[in-house]
C-alpha positions in Angstrom: 9.8 11.1 -29.7 8.0 10.5 -26.7 6.3 13.5 -24.6 7.8 13.5 -21.3 5.1 13.0 -18.4 4.9 16.2 -16.5 4.8 15.9 -12.7 4.8 17.1 -9.3 5.4 15.9 -5.8 3.3 17.7 -3.2 4.8 16.8 0.2 8.7 16.7 0.8 8.2 14.9 3.9 10.8 11.7 4.2 8.4 9.5 1.9 8.0 12.6 -0.5 11.8 13.1 -0.7 12.2 9.4 -2.4 9.3 10.0 -4.5 10.9 13.2 -6.1 14.2 11.4 -6.3 12.7 8.4 -7.9 10.8 10.7 -11.0 13.9 12.5 -11.4 15.8 9.4 -12.6 12.8 8.1 -14.6 13.3 8.2 -18.7 10.5 10.1 -20.0 9.5 12.0 -16.6 9.8 15.7 -16.4 9.9 16.6 -12.6 8.4 20.0 -13.2 8.4 20.7 -8.8 8.6 19.8 -5.4 5.3 21.6 -3.0 5.8 21.8 0.5 4.8 24.5 2.9 8.0 24.2 4.2 9.7 26.4 1.6 13.0 25.7 2.9 12.8 21.7 2.9 10.9 22.1 -0.5 14.0 24.0 -1.9 16.2 21.4 -0.3 14.5 18.4 -2.2 14.1 20.6 -5.2 17.8 21.1 -5.9 18.5 17.3 -4.9 16.0 16.3 -7.6 17.1 18.9 -9.7 13.9 20.9 -9.9 11.6 23.6 -9.1 10.0 23.8 -5.9 7.2 25.6 -4.4 5.2 26.2 -0.8 1.9 26.2 -3.0 0.8 23.3 -5.1 -1.9 25.8 -6.7 1.2 27.1 -9.0 1.4 23.8 -10.7 -2.0 22.9 -11.1 -1.8 24.1 -14.9 1.7 22.4 -16.1 1.7 18.7 -14.9 -0.2 15.6 -16.1 0.2 13.8 -12.8 1.1 14.3 -9.5 2.2 12.2 -6.4 0.5 13.4 -2.9 2.4 12.5 -0.1 0.7 15.1 2.6 -0.9 14.0 5.8 -4.0 11.7 5.3 -6.1 13.9 6.6 -5.2 16.9 3.8 -5.6 14.0 0.9 -9.4 15.3 -0.1 -8.4 19.1 0.3 -4.8 18.7 -2.0 -6.4 15.8 -4.7 -9.3 18.1 -5.0 -8.0 20.5 -7.5 -6.1 18.0 -9.7 -8.9 15.6 -9.9 -11.4 18.1 -11.4 -8.8 19.0 -13.8 -8.2 15.4 -14.9 -4.9 15.1 -13.6 -3.7 12.2 -12.6 -2.9 11.5 -9.3 -0.9 9.0 -7.3 -2.1 9.3 -3.4 -0.4 7.8 -0.7 -2.0 5.6 1.4 -4.2 5.0 3.1 -6.5 6.6 0.5 -8.3 8.9 3.1 -8.4 9.6 7.2 -12.3 8.8 6.6 -14.9 6.8 4.6 -16.7 10.0 3.6 -13.4 11.6 2.1 -12.4 8.1 0.5 -15.8 8.2 -1.5 -15.8 11.7 -2.1 -12.1 11.0 -3.8 -13.3 8.1 -5.9 -16.2 10.2 -6.7 -13.9 13.0 -8.1 -11.7 10.9 -10.1 -14.6 8.9 -11.8 -16.6 12.2 -12.5 -13.5 14.1 -14.3 -11.9 10.6 -15.9 -8.8 11.3 -13.6 -6.5 8.1 -13.2 -6.2 7.6 -9.3 -3.5 5.3 -7.9 -3.1 4.4 -4.4 0.1 3.9 -2.7 0.0 0.5 -1.3 3.6 -0.3 -2.6 3.9 -3.9 -1.3 1.6 -5.2 -4.0 4.8 -4.0 -6.4 7.2 -6.7 -4.3 8.3 -9.3 -6.3 7.2 -12.0 -3.6 3.9 -10.9 -3.1 3.7 -10.8 -7.1 4.9 -14.6 -7.0 2.6 -15.5 -3.9 -0.6 -14.0 -5.9 0.4 -16.3 -9.1 0.1 -19.4 -6.9 -2.8 -19.0 -4.9 -6.0 -20.9 -5.4 -8.3 -21.2 -2.9 -6.5 -19.8 0.6 -8.4 -21.1 3.8 -6.0 -19.7 6.4 -3.8 -16.8 6.4 -1.4 -15.2 8.7 0.3 -12.1 8.4 2.7 -10.3 10.9 4.3 -6.9 10.4 6.0 -5.8 13.4 8.4 -3.2 13.7 10.7 -1.4 16.1 9.4 2.3 17.2 10.4 5.2 15.5 8.8 9.0 16.0 7.9 8.9 12.2 3.8 8.4 11.5 3.1 8.2 15.1 0.0 10.8 14.3 -1.9 7.9 13.1 -2.7 4.3 14.6 -0.6 1.4 13.9 -3.7 -0.1 11.6 -3.7 2.7 9.2 0.1 3.1 9.4 1.2 -0.8 8.7 -1.6 -3.3 9.2 -3.5 -1.8 6.3 -0.6 -3.2 4.2 -1.7 -6.4 4.9 -5.5 -6.0 4.7 -5.0 -4.9 1.0 -3.0 -8.0 0.3 -5.4 -10.1 1.8 -8.5 -8.7 0.2 -6.5 -9.2 -2.9 -5.9 -13.0 -2.3 -9.3 -13.7 -1.1 -11.8 -14.1 -3.3 -14.9 -13.7 -1.1 -16.8 -11.4 0.9 -15.8 -10.2 4.5 -18.4 -11.3 6.9 -17.2 -10.5 10.4 -13.8 -8.7 12.0 -12.7 -8.8 15.4 -10.0 -7.1 16.9 -7.9 -6.3 19.9 -5.2 -3.3 20.1 -3.0 -1.3 22.8 -1.5 2.0 23.0 2.1 1.6 24.3 4.3 4.4 23.5 1.9 6.6 21.7 -1.8 8.1 22.0 -2.6 5.7 19.3 -2.9 2.1 19.1 0.9 1.0 18.8 0.0 -3.1 18.6 -3.2 -4.5 17.1 -4.4 -7.7 16.1 -7.1 -8.8 13.9 -9.3 -11.4 12.9 -11.3 -11.4 9.3 -14.0 -14.0 8.4 -15.2 -14.6 4.8 -17.9 -16.0 3.5 -16.4 -18.9 2.0 -14.6 -19.7 5.2 -11.4 -18.5 5.0 -9.8 -17.2 8.2 -7.0 -14.4 8.0 -5.2 -13.3 11.3 -2.9 -10.4 11.2 -1.0 -8.8 13.7 0.8 -5.6 13.4 3.1 -3.8 15.9 5.4 -0.6 16.0 6.8 -1.5 19.3 8.4 -4.6 18.8 12.4 -5.5 19.3 13.0 -7.0 15.6 11.6 -6.1 12.4 9.3 -8.6 10.9 7.2 -8.9 7.4 5.8 -12.4 6.8 2.4 -13.9 5.5 1.7 -17.5 5.5 -1.1 -18.7 3.6 -2.5 -22.3 3.8 -4.2 -23.7 1.0 -5.6 -27.6 -0.2 -2.3 -29.3 -1.0 0.0 -26.1 -0.3 1.5 -23.9 2.1 3.2 -20.7 1.1 5.6 -18.2 3.1 6.4 -14.9 2.0 9.4 -12.9 3.2 8.4 -9.4 2.2 12.1 -8.0 3.3 13.7 -10.7 1.5 11.5 -10.7 -1.5 11.2 -15.0 -1.1 8.5 -17.4 -1.4 8.8 -20.6 0.7 6.3 -23.5 -0.8 5.5 -27.2 1.0 3.1 -29.3 -1.1 2.4 -33.1 -1.2 3.6 -35.1 -3.8 0.9 -37.8 -5.2 1.8 -41.5 -4.2 1.1 -44.2 -6.3 0.2 -46.4 -3.7 -2.9 -43.8 -2.0 -2.2 -46.0 1.1 1.4 -44.4 1.6 2.1 -41.3 3.4 2.7 -38.3 0.8 6.1 -37.0 0.8 6.2 -33.4 1.2 8.3 -31.4 -1.2 9.9 -27.8 -0.7 11.4 -25.2 -2.5 12.2 -21.8 -1.8 11.5 -19.1 -5.0 13.8 -16.1 -5.1 12.2 -13.6 -7.8 14.7 -11.0 -8.8 14.3 -8.5 -6.1 13.0 -5.3 -6.9 12.4 -1.8 -4.8 8.8 -1.4 -4.3 8.3 2.4 -4.5 10.5 2.2 -7.4 7.9 -0.1 -9.4 4.9 1.3 -8.1 5.6 4.9 -9.3 7.1 3.1 -12.6 3.6 1.5 -13.1 1.9 5.2 -12.1 3.5 6.7 -15.3 2.9 3.9 -17.6 -0.5 4.0 -16.6 -0.9 7.4 -17.1 0.7 6.9 -20.5 -1.5 3.8 -21.6 -4.8 5.2 -20.0 -4.8 1.4 -18.2 -6.5 0.8 -15.0 -4.0 1.0 -12.1 -3.5 -2.0 -10.2 -4.1 -0.3 -6.9 -6.9 2.1 -7.9 -9.2 4.1 -6.0 -12.1 1.7 -5.2 -9.3 -0.7 -4.1 -7.6 1.7 -2.3 -11.2 2.3 -0.2 -11.9 -0.9 0.2 -8.5 -1.6 2.3 -9.8 1.2 3.9 -13.4 0.3 5.0 -11.8 -2.9 6.5 -9.2 -1.0 8.6 -11.6 1.3 10.0 -13.7 -1.5 11.0 -10.8 -3.1 12.6 -9.9 0.4 14.3 -13.9 -0.2 15.6 -13.9 -3.3 16.8 -10.7 -2.1 19.0 -12.3 0.3 20.3 -14.3 -1.8 22.9 -11.4 -3.6 24.2 -8.8 -1.0 23.8 -6.2 -1.0 26.7 
C-alpha cells in the first residue's frame, strides 16, 4: 500500500484555494491543513477541501512531508525557511522571492538541507508549451505577448513579476545561450507600479526576444512566436495550440519553396493541476523538479534586470 504524501497549503487566498482543492482530489495525498493568518478564510477553505485549518503554519511543521506556499512574495523566505530546514519539500509560488538576496537564501536552504524545492511557473506545464519545447532547435527571434484586462488581484507588484516573468522563464528555457543585454521600458497606468512593460532580451548566440506584458489591455492575449531556421512556430497559451509553418524541399532548387502549415492540438491540460501532480510525483521519487529553485532564481534575476532597465525610462 502506498503511504500518502502529507501536504499543507500555506496561504488561503485566491490561488491558495485552488492548491488546496487540487490536493484534496489527488490520489495518494493527505491534505492535512490549510493555513492562513485570516482564520475565517482558512476555516472556509478547509471546510471546502475537507481538511483541518489553522492561523499558524508552525502547527504543521512536524506533521507534513510537503507544503505549497502561496503567500505574498515578500514573505517567501520567512515562511519557507522552517520547512526547508526540516527537509520538507516546498512548492513555492512564483516568483521565488522579491529580491535576489532572498532568492539565493531560499535556494541555499533547500540545498543545504536536502529539501526538494519547486517554483510555481505553471506555464511550463501547458500542453502547448511542452509541444513547442519539443520542436525548438536554434531559435533566432522570439516574440511574446501576455496581455490582460485590469483586475484588483496582484496589484501590490508590477506587471513584470506578475505576468512577464512567465514568458521570461519560458524564453530562458528555449534559448540555449547566455543573456548578454536587456533593454526595457514601462509605464504605470492604474496602479503605483508598472502596469505595461516591453523588454528586449539579447543572447550571446545572436538570438533576440521581445516580450510585452500588460494588465491594462482591453482583451486577453497569451501568445509566443518563435522563428528558427526552416520553421515558424506560434503558440496560443489559452487554447494550448501550436501552429507551425515550414518550407518543403523542392526537387528543383530554383523553384520557390512551398510553405506547409499545420496546427497541433495536444490534449488540453489544466497547468496548475499538472504542476501540483508533478510536485507530488517528485516528492515521491526524489527526482529534480522541472522548475527547481535555481531555474526560478534565473527567471527572477532577468525580471529584476528588466525592472532596473525600466527605471530610467519609466513614465
